[in-house]
Phi, psi and omega in degrees: 000140178260127180251138176260147178206168179193171169284182185294317183275351180088002180294334173239119179232149183208165168233146178221134183256134177148172178263126180278103182257351179177165178228169182226133169253156182225146181258017176292171188299326180273318182296319178299320182287323183271346174068030182286148168246112189267139173240118183271130182223166176269165181298328181287345177275345189251135177228116177282128184262354180236163180297145178298335178292347177282352186250158168245162182231138175235132173234156178207176178054252183274358178056041181252349178243127175268105177275111182273137179213161180271126179288346180273305184257348175085000182288150178249089183283335180196172176213162183229145178192195180237131179290161181308330180276359178099357182279134176290132184226164171233153165243134177257131175285109184299341177290346180256005180266133181284153168056039171238154175265094184298331179292340180270354181270124177293134184238131177253154178260142178237136181271079179291338179293339182280350182282000000 
């Protein structure tokens, strides 16, 4: 299934293919503040529908995750990084995906503060 998503103003739009079987919340300093529910996907599942120049990027701590956000509305629709095994991955903020029942998605907690 292809899911469409965007930031609030639509300045960043994307499509992602796959079945949403669960999400992850994290208690690290940035994830806790932005309240994202993350769905991890590979780069081949994700298609950015707007120019990369429409986005801003924030990194912190070890600077290994590119937290993408909209400079107009401030939403964080996705981020990019590398999984522990070396594979490039993305997380999609499920709160930015259209037409899903987020209450029906099982969500696990991750202790990002321990990293």
